[in-house]
N, C-alpha and C positions, 0 to 999 in steps of 0.2 A: 805275236805279230797279227796286226791287222791285215786282212786279205782285200785286195781290190779287185774288182772286174775293171777291164779296160775303160770303160766309161767312168767308172768311179775314181780311178786313177787319174784321169784327165781333169775332173772335177776338183780333185784335191790339189793337184800340181799348179792349176792355172791362177791360184790366189796366195801363192807363198813363194818365197825366195828359193832358188835351186842352186846347187852347187856340184862341182867334180872334185873330189877328194884326190889330192897328189898321191902317187904310189911310192911309199917308201923303198929306198934302195940303200944296201951297205955300200962301204967304200969301194968294195969291188964289183959293184953294180948288179949284185944279186937282189932278189926281193927279200926286204926285211920285214917279216910277218909280224914280228912284235911291234915294231915301230909304227907300221901300217895299222895293227889293230888299236894302238893306242890314239892315233890321229882319227880313225872313224869313230872311237868312243867319245871323244872331244866333239867332233863335228856334228855328230847325231844328237847332242844334247843341248845345242845352242838355239834352236827354234827353226831350223831350215824346214821346207816342205819336201825336199827329196834330195837324194844324193845319187849321182850317177858314177859308178865305179868304171875304171879302166877307159876313161874318155881322153879328150885332147890333154887336159890339165893333168890327167893321171898317166901321161905318156903311154896310152894305148897302143900308139903306132909302134912302140920299141918292144911289146910284149909278144911272146909266143902264145901260139894257141893254148897251150897248157898253162901258161902264166896268165892268160887272160881268165881262164876258167877258174884259177885259184884266186885271183884278185877278187872277182865278183862273189865267189863262194865266201871268202874272208869278210868281205862288206856285209853281205847278208847275216853272217853268223854274229858280227860285232855290232852292227848298227839296225839291223831288219827289225829289232824289237821296238825300236824308238821312232823310226822314219822309213818310209818306202825308199827300197834301194833299187835302181835300175842298172842294167848292164849296158855295154857298148858293143857293136858289131861293125867291124871294118874289113878291108883287104877285098879279095875277090867275092864274088856271089856265094861260092861254096864255102869259103871261110867265114863269111858272114853269117851264113846259115848255121855253121858249127857254133859260132859264138852265141848266136841267139838260143840254140837249144841248151848250150851250156849254161847260160844264164837263166834259163827258165829251170833247168834241174837243180840248179844253186838256190832257188827260192826267189829270184828277182821278180819285182811286180812289174817291170817293163824293161824297154831297150831303147837306146838311141842308135839309129842305123847312120853310120857315117859313110861319106862318099866311096865309091870303088876306087880301088888303088890304081893310080897311074895311068888311066887311059880315058881318052875322050869318048863321050857317049852322048846320044841324043834320047829324046823323050821315050822312044819305044823300049829302049834298052834300060833305061831308068825305071820305067814301069815294071819290067820283067825283074829287075833286080830286087825291088821292093815287093813284088808279087811273091817271089821265092821266099823271102824272109818272112813276110806276114803269114804265108801258108804254112810255114815250119813251126810255128809257136803260136800259142794261145795268149801270150801276155801282151800288153799294149806296145806299139811301135810308134817312135817318134822319128821322122826323117829330118836329116841335117841338111838344109839348103846352102850348099857353099861349093866352092872350087869347081870341080868337074861334075858336080850333081846339083844343077839348078832346075828345079822343077817348075814347069808351066802350071797355071791354075787349072788347066783342063786335065792334066796328068794326076794332079793332087786330088781332083774331083773324081775322076774314075777309081783311082785307089780307095778313096774314103767309100764310094759306093760299094766296092767289091769286099773289102775287109773291114770287118766290124772292129778288129784290134788295131786298125791304123787310127791313131788318136791325136797325133800332134805334128806341128810343122814349126821347126827351129830354124830361124834365118840368121845367116852370117854374112849375107851379100849387102845389107843396107840399100838394096833398090827399092825405093818407095813405091814406085809405079807397079813393079811385079809383086811386091808383097800385098799391095792393096788389091791387085786382081786376085790373088789366092784367097785372101780373106773375104773379099765380096762373093767369089765362087762358092766358098765352102761354109761360110757363117760359123755357127755355134757347133757344127758337126766336128770340128777339131778346136784343140786350143793351140795358142801361137806363143812362141818364147823367143826372145832375143838371144842371140849367140855370136854377135860381134866381139872382137877382142877387147877386154875390159868393158863389159857390156854397161858398166854404169854411165859411161860417157854418153850413151845413146839412149839410155832408158826412158826418160821423159818423152822424147818426140815419138819413139817407138810405141809407146803406150797408146798414143793417139791413132796408132793403126790397128789396134786390137791385141797387141802384145802385153798381156797382163802380167808377164813375169819375165825373167831372164835367168841365166846362169852366170853366177858371181865366183870368179877365180879367186878374188881377194878375201872371200869368205873364209877360205882355208886358213889364212892367219889373222884377220882382223874381224872376226865374226860380228861382233856387236856393232861395229861401224857399217858392215855390209847391210845388216838388218835394219839399222836406223835409215840408212839411205834408201832401201826399198820401200820402207814405210813413207819416207817423204815423196817418193815418186808416186805411189799409190793414192796419197792425198793431193798429187798435183801441186806440192807445194815448191813452186819454182825457186823461191828465194833460198830455202833450206837446201835444195838440190845444189843450186848455183854455189852456196857458201861451202858444201861439203866438197864439190868438184875443185873448187879453187884451193881449199885448205890441204886436200890430199891426192885426190884423184888425178888431177892435171900434172902435178909434180911428179907422182908415180909413173905416169905415162912418158914423161921426159927420161926417167931411168929406163923404163921398157924399151923404149925406142933407140937407145944406144947400140944394141947389137940385136941381129936377126936371131929370132928363137927365144929372146928373152922373155916372151909372154908367158912362157911356162918356168923358165929359170927363176924369174922375179917372184913368183909364188913360193918355190922352194927357199929362196933367199929371204922372203918375208918370214917364213916360218923358222929358219934360222935367227933372223934378227930378234924374233920375239921369244927364243928359247925353247922351241919346239922342233929341232932339227929333223927333217925326214930324209936326210942323205942327199946325194949328188943327183943331177939329172943324166941320163944315158945320152951317148953320141947318136945322133949327130948334133944334139943340143950341147951347150956348154953352160956352165955355172958362172954366175955374176963374179966379177973380178972383186978382189977386196976393196977397191975404192969404190966400185958401184954398191957393195954391200953395206959399206960404212954410210954411203949416202943414203940408202934405204933405211938404215937403222936411225938416222938422224931425223929422216923425214917423218917415221912412226912416232918418233917422240916429240918433235915440233908440232905435229899435227894433233896430238894428243889422242892416237888411236890404238895404242897398245893395248891388247886384250886384258880384261881384269883378272884372269886366271891363266896366266901363260905357263905354269909350270906342268909338265905332264904327271908328276907325281901327285898333284893336287886334284887332278881332274878325273883320275881312275877311280870312280865310285860306283 
């Protein structure tokens, strides 16, 4: 396993596609360790630059503290020899600190810090939240700018000055003016990644703002397509990006938008559609209906994006 300093991790992640593996569950919603290991094994060998365990697509919001620690440890054990693994920290500040320390103990190279749970907060509180997590671990920390955790350029700059292990800014607001201020104030001190839902839709314009990478949920089930799309974005090949958006991404969004919460459910539906079932989603999410799942299967085939090696038995090498 290659070990990265926080700075080295940022340099590595900024120039490759990133993804959040789903967390596999059994039909009774328990953690399915064997299926999760198999999925990680496949994901780690496709050419992605980093995997974030127990994140949003991994249903980290549904995991107990013990499950979060187990999920990130499994990810390091199964994928850490091939690709950097990062953990996720959420909930209250004390819970986020515990998640961060568990991720470091498991061997994670870095951490995504999710918004605090269900409370409004201003810049002083957000800075204290990040201060606590960065101070509790030596691994690289990336903040997730979304929902109730929208960081001003000044707050980000103060955190970057204070904490050497604060390395990245992930945005899910799409607020071009605010993101421009963050990038202008912090420059190359941080790396910037896109985190809007189905990030491929926004990847090309966000590249112009300095976001050289993004997290791809669809990499979970169509990794070759996701990597080709990312390569087109980095080449700024607008014609190729538009063709792929039209052929697959935009019809995929139409299915995703039929039900609230389908942003995660459709990824597990995609895995089922390509023969790599990772089980159901946990409540309060709901699985795709049979009709929506069939529409997704038909789209995958019509768009020609089915993975070349869909069988779990063939990939476990």
